[in-house]
N, C-alpha and C positions, 0 to 999 in steps of 0.2 A: 576195679582199677584199670584205668588206660597205662599203656605201657610207653606213649610218648607224652613228653610234659616240653611245653617253652623253656629252649635254652634260659632264656633272662631268668626265670625263677631259680633254677638249679645256682647260674652263675649269681645270681644275686644272693641266694645262701651262703656260698664260698666263700663272696667277699667279703658278706657280714661277721664270718671265721675271721680273715685276712686283718692284719693290720695296714688301717688305712694311711696313705701317703699322704705327708701333707702339702698342700698345693702351694708351689712357692710364686705364682703369677700375680701381679698385682689386680685387685680388683677392678673390674671395668664399668658394671652398673653400680648407682648406690641402692641399698636396701630400704624395703618403704617399710612404715610402722606398723607392727600388727595390728590387725585389725579387734574390736572386742571379742574377749569368748562367747559362744552361744551357749547355751541353757542344754544341759546333757540328755534331757527327751527332745530336744529340737534340733536336729544338726544343721537347720540354716540353710537358704539355698546357696553360702558360699563352697558348704561342705558339700551339697548336691553337685554343683558345680565341678568343685575339683575331683568329685568321683567319677563324673562323666569322662572328664579329661584322662584319669587314669585310665579307665578302661578303652577311650580311645587309644590312649598310648599302646596298652597293651596290645587291642587288637591288630597294631601295625607293626609290632616286634615278628619276626618271620619264626615258625613254629617247626621245628627240627626233631626228628624222630633220635631219642636218647640212646645210642648204642653205645655199647661198653667201652668201645675206641677212644668215641668222644667225651665221655666221662671220665677218659682217664686221662686225657690232654688236657680237661677243665682241673681236675686234681693236681695234675702234674705241676701246673703254671702257677696255682695255688700255692702247693707246698715250695716252691721254690722261689716264691716272693717272701714265704714266714721264713723261711732259711736265710734269706738276705742275698739270694742268686736273683735278683731284679730282673739282668739283662736276658737271664733264662725266660723267666716268669713272662717279662714284655715281647719275647720273642712268641712263644707258646699264644697268648690270650692276643697277640696281632694275628696270628696266624687263624686262630679259629673265630675273630671279627670278617676275615676275609671269608672263610670256609661258609661260616653261619649266616653272613651277614647280619650279624647284630650289633647293631651303635653300641650297646651298654659294654661290649667287650673292646671295642675300639677306645671307648673313654677310658675305659680302666689301663689300656694300655699307655695312654696319653698320661694319665694321674701318674704312671709309675713313671715314666720317662720325664717328667716336669721334676718330680722328687728327686731322680737321681741327676738332673741339670743336665740332663742329655738332650739338646737341642736340637740337630735332628732326627733323632727317634721322636720326640715329642711332636716334632711336627708333620711326619709321615703317618704318628697315629691319627692328629687330629684333622689332615683334610681326608682321611680314611673315615674317620668319625661325621665328618659333613657331607659326605658322601652320602653313607647309609643314613645320615638325618639332616638334610637339606634345612630341614626348619630349626634345629636343634639351636635356642640363642646362647648356650654354655659353650657349642662348638665355635659359633664364632667369636666368643669372648677371648676360646685361649686362641685361636688362627691370631686375631688380632693381636695379643700380647706376645704371643711368640715371634711373630712377625717385626714388631717393635724391637723389642730384648735382643733379636738377632741381628739387628740392623738392617731388615729388608725393608726400611721406608717407602720403597716403590710398590708395594705389596700391601704396607699401611694404610697409604693414603687413600686411595677408592674407598676403604672398608671405612676409616673413621668419616671419610665426606659422604658417605651413604647414610651413617651412624645422626649426624648433625642434622640432614636433609629429612630425614625420615622421625624427627624428633618433634612432639607438640611444640609448639612454641612458649607453652611456659615451661616445659622441660629442659629448652634447648640450654639456658646458660650454663646447668647441670650437667649437660653433653659436653657442653664446652670446656667445663672445668675438668671432666674428668678423662679428657683429651690431652689436656695440659699434664694433667697429673702423669698419664702414662706415659706420655712422651720425656718426662725427664727422664725416665729408666732407660732411654735410648741408648748403644755407647756412642753413638755420633749426635753431640749436644749442637754444635753447628745446623747439622741436616735437621734433625729435630725442631729446632726454632725457625728455620724458614720454611717447616713444612707446617707447623702449627701458625705461622703468620697467612699462609694460603689458606688454609683450613678457616681462619676468623674471618676472613677478608670480606666473604657475602655478607655477613652479617654484624659489617663494623658500625651501622646505623644501631647496634643497641649497647645499652649498656653494659653488658657482663662482657661482650667481645672486645671492648675498649679498655675494661679492667684486665683482661687477660693478654691483649696486645701490649699495654704500658710494661705489665710484668717480664714478658717476653722480650720486649724491648730491652727493658732494665737487665735480662739474663744474658744477653749477649754484648752488651756494654755500651750501648747506645742510649744514652740518659736523656738529651736531648727529643727525640723521638718519643720514649717512655712519658717522658713529660708533659708530651703535647697530647698522647692517647689519655694520659691522666687526667689533664685538665678536659678534655671533651668529655668524660665519664662522669666528670664533676658538676659538668655543666647539664647534662640530661637528666642526672640526678644530684642537686646540690646539698640533700642532707645524708648523703652515703659516708658512713665512716669508711668503709673500704676504699672508696675516691680517694678520698682526703690522704689518708693512709699510705695509699701508692704514691700518693702525689709527691707525700712528705718522704717517702722513703726512693724516690728516683731522682730527687733532688738533691744536690750537693754543696750548694749556699747555705750554711745553717740559717742567716738571716731570712732568707726566702722561706726557708723552713719553719721558722718562729711567726713570719708573717702569716703562711697559710692555714697552720694551726690556730693562730688567734682570731682570725677572721671567721674560722668555722665556730670557735665555742663561743663566739659574741654572736654566732646566729642559733646555734643548737647547744647551749650549756648544759644541758644534762646529756651530753655525748662522752661516757666515761671513758671508754678504750681511746679515744682522742686526746682527752684531758692526761690518762693518764702517761700516752706516748708525747705529750707536750711535754709533759714533768720531767721526762725521761731526757729527752732532747735538751732542754733546759740543762738538768744535770751533766751531763756529756761535755757541755758547752761553760761550765763553770758558772751559771749563773744561779746559785745556790740560793737566794733570795726569793726569787720569782718558782725557782722548781719547789720551794717548802711550802709557797703558797699553794703550788697547786696541787701538790699532796697532801696537805691539811683541808684542801675544798673538798678534795676525795675522801677523805679520813671522815669527813664530819657525816657524808651520805654513806660511807660503810665504814663503821670503827673496826672491824677485825679484819678486812680486807689484806690479805699478806703481802701482795703485791707493792700496795700501799705503803704498809709498815715497814716492808727491806728498802722501800724507796727514801723513805723520810730518813731510816736509821743512818744511812747513806747521805743524805743531804747533811744531818747533824756530823758525822764524823769530819765530811768536810769544812764545815764550820768551825768546827774545835767545839761544838757543844757535846762533851763527853756524855754529860745529864741525860740529853736528850737522847742521843744516838742509844745508849744503855736503855734507858724505857722502852724504845720503838723498837729495837732488836728483841729483848725480851717478851714482849707481846708477840711477835713474829712467831717469835719459837714457842710460847702458848699456843697459839693458833693453829702452827703446823703438827704440834704434838697430839691436839685431839684428832686430828685424821690420818688417814692412811698416804703414804708418799711413795710416789713413784720413782727411780733412778736419778732422774734430773730436780728433781724436787728436795731428794733426799741430799743429793750433794750440795744443794745451795742452800738448804736447813746447816747441813756442814761447816759451812763456810761463815756462814752467821755467828755458830758456835764459836768458832774458831776467835772471829771479830770480837765476839761478848769477853772470852777468856781474854785477849789482848787488852780489852779497855779495862777490864778489871784488876789485870795485872799493872797495868801504867799506874793504875791509883794506890799501887800496894795489898790491893787482897786477893792475895795468893789462895787462898781457900775457894774464893768464888771462881777464880780463873780456873782452878783446878775442877771446880764443880760443871763448870761449863763446858771442858775440854772434855771430861769422861761422860758426857751424853754423847758423843758422835759414834756412829754405829761403825761398827766392823766389816757390814756390808760393801763400803765401798774402801776397799784395801788403800788404795791410793791416799785419801782424805785420811782414814785411821792411822795410815803411817806416820803422816806429818803431826797430827794429833797427840802420838805418842811421842814425840819429840818435843813437842812445846809440853807436855806433860813433864817429862824427864827435866827439862829447864826450870820450870816451874816448883818441882822437888826439891832439885838443886838448892834454889831461891829460899826455901823455906831450912836449909841447913843440912839436907837429910843425903849428901853426895852418894854415900853407896847404893843406897835405893834410886837416885835417878840413873847410877852408871847400869846396875842391873836392870832399869827398865829398856835403855837401850839396847845393851846386849841381848834381851827377849826378845828382839826383833830380829827376823830373818828375810828380810827382803831379798830378790833376785838379781834385779836391776842395778850394776856396778854404782851408776847415778846415786841410787837411793844408798847403798853401804857409803860412801863415800860421805853422803850427807849425816850418817849417824858419826863419823869420824871427826865431822865438821862440830856438828854440835857436840858430842861428848870433851871438844877441844874446849868449845867456848866454856863448857861451864867448868873446866879445871881452872882456865884461866880466870873466870868470875870466883873461884876459890883459892886465888894466890897461888895456883900451884902451875907456876908457870913451865917449869923444866918437865914436868910432867906432861903440860899439852903440847911442848916440842918435839917431845919423845914420840906421842901419839901422831903429830901432825905428820913428821919424819916419817914414821911408816906408811902411813896413807898417804905421803907424797909419793912414795915408790910403789905401793899399789897401786892407786888411782891418778897417775900423770896426767888423764887428759884434764880432771876435774881441774877448772881454772879457780871457782870459786874456794877449792880447798887449798889450792897452792897458793892463794893468795893471802889465808889466812897463816899459812905457815909462814909467809914471808914476813908479815907481821911480828908473829912471835917469835923468829927468830932476828927481827932487831929489837925487839924490847928485852931479848936476853944478849946484845951486843954480837950477835953472829952476823954483821954487815956482807960477808962474803957470801955468806947463806942467801940472805934476802935479797943481795943483787942475781945472783945466779937463777935463783927462784923466778924474782921478776921478769927477767929478760926471756927466761922459759916462757912464761903467759905469754908476752909480746910477740914471742915465736909463732906460738900456735895457734893467739889472737889478736892481730893485728891492732886490731880495732879496740881492744880492749885498753880505754882510758884512765880507769882505775891503776893498772900496772904502771903505765908509764905514769901517771901523779904521784902512785907512792915510792916509785925510784928517784925523782926528781924533787919531792919534798922530802926525803930521807937526806940526799946532798944537802941541799939550803940548809936544813935543820943541824947536820953536821959540819955546816959552812964549809963543804969541800967540792972539787968540779963544779964551781959555781954555774959556768955557761953552759956545761952539760946538763946543768940541771934545768937551766932556762929553755934549751932545746926539748927536752924532755915532756915540761909542763906545757909549754908551746903545743907540742903536739895534742898532750890530753886534751885541751881547751880546743882547739882545732875538732877534735873529733864531737865533743860537748863544749859547745860556746856558753850556755845556759849554768854550766854547773859550780855552785858558789864555792863548794868545796876544793875546785881547781883554780879557781879566782883566787881562793886564800893562800893557796900554794904558790901561786903567780905572784901575789902581793910580798908575799915573805921572800922568795929568790930575789925578786928587787930592792927587796931590804937590804939582803946580804950583800947585793952588788953596789949597794949606794943609791941606788935610784930612787930618793925619796919620793917624789912627786908621784912616780907610776906606782911603788908601794901603796901610796892614801891611796889612790885611785880603786886599785885593784878591790883593797881591802874593804874600802866603806862600800861599794857595790856589792860583796861577797858578805858584809854585815846585815846590808837592808835586805839581802834575800834570804839570810841563814842567821840570823842571830843568835847563834851560839858562843860557848865560852871560849871555846879554840879562836877561832877570827876577832872575839871582842882583846884577848890577850895580843895577839899580832898585831891590830889596828893600835892598841893603847900603847902600844911599846913604839910604833913609828910615832905616834901623835909626839909622844914624851921627849923622844930624840929630835924631833922636827920646833919642840919648844914650845907646845900647843898642851900646856902640861894638867890644868885645869881639866881640858876637855879628855884627856888621857886619862886622869884619876876616874872623870864620870864611867868613861868607858869599862875601864879595869873594876870600877864597882860593880856595875852591874854584869860583870863575866863573874865575880864574886858570888853576886846574890844567885845566878842561872847552875853555879857550880862549884861549890867551894873548894873542893878536893882534886880541881881541877890539872894534869898538869902542866898542860900549856902553862897556865895563868901561875902556877907556882915557879914554873922558872922563868917565867917573866919577872915575877915582883924579886927575886933573887938577884938576877942580874942587873934590875934598876936598884937592887937595894932599897926597896919602896915598898912602906907598911900604908895599908889602907884603911 
């Protein structure tokens, strides 16, 4: 047996025993699809070629006598790595690579440095690796990625330009895309977008370059240029889904987006992705009938497509069609439960389960609501937490207040905001059970412990008002206003409380006017404004605001106020009509009962 071995052989064996670091750099080259396997008895020409390449590579490696000192250095480096002392392992391997001129040792050192996120050390090792193996494609990829992620765009530019120049015409589009993906990781985003523009300009006559130029212009906020590039791409390839979706993405005018997608679908009715995008655009712009038509066309082609079912469910919710919403969303859940979901899909499924639970609860089916919410996975801690609060609320509605409170008490979130949410939900459960004093005490303690939770403070103020603690209510609402000056709910609640008690009416008017300035289209604030004008005797203004509020939000509270104003104006027939509408909506409504009592009116 010979006394000398190739260093790479021993290094390979030692490396195989070590824990390999995970490469942290983004890939630069795409992976080719695997070729069909050859028969075992016939290695085939590919295997013969690979064997020849391996033999040539082996022959090019330096052969160094394996002395005891050299063996000790190799073993020490690898054992340092196994023990977690990667810095010592890196230094040992880099020193050995310089000494033996073995590129694989330099590569091993580079991988270690990348895994340890040591930019400078990784770059030094990669430079040595490229010096020892000038033709190594992997070394070039490492060098390029390190240059980009290290912010050295000047070094990256010629490397990327050379890659695009050397790429075959049919592969250049993929090379452009890879350059874009890599430059997205650069810390200097402005410099990276400028560099990508320079790289793509020589190929601007191609479809792929125009799409990427459009996306690049959009990334830097130049939507006019982005649209110009996208339109050019669409002219080069009129049936391209990528081009038309890019044009839609960079356009700001909803009507223009709708026109672009409509024209494309007229010429390409089978384009599923564009039709789905069009349906989503219509949904976002509240064109619910048109959105439903697009989703139904998609559903006819693929009855079990989750994205279509989800979209149809949302459209149905917005249109108030609870039966259709329940049907489509339940179908979505059934489809999703048949496969494996990733993180994003699982979270979307959880949101749909919460929505189905809400739909069931709204129709009074608390058992079905519980079944839906109990399906939500514990793997998404945030969504699971929300689900348990909903579950506790549903259990309380079924009359089991003790179990509901135990469900909340069993939760152990770390975030103060989540713990404040627990207090808020438990207090709402107590209020629903008629235990106002218990709710007040719980909220008072919660307000003391979580003074930054405006939502909790707001509920505390409302309960304080309901229990006759006007000073506590006002102090709490003013605390909200102080730490959240644009909280229109706090201004409105305080102003309405003063108007309802018929005290400090001019101050009430100022508070409600401030709320309306912050949220001018809020029907609840319009209702408050109408009510304070009524208290001030401004009947015309009162009627105007209340009619606007009732048109936007025809609920019992607003109807009661409008009915009282109409009654005192002498429009008693219309007043009776509006008050009957309020009774039909909510016969136990406090505002309605108060109004009928003041008017001494029986409907």
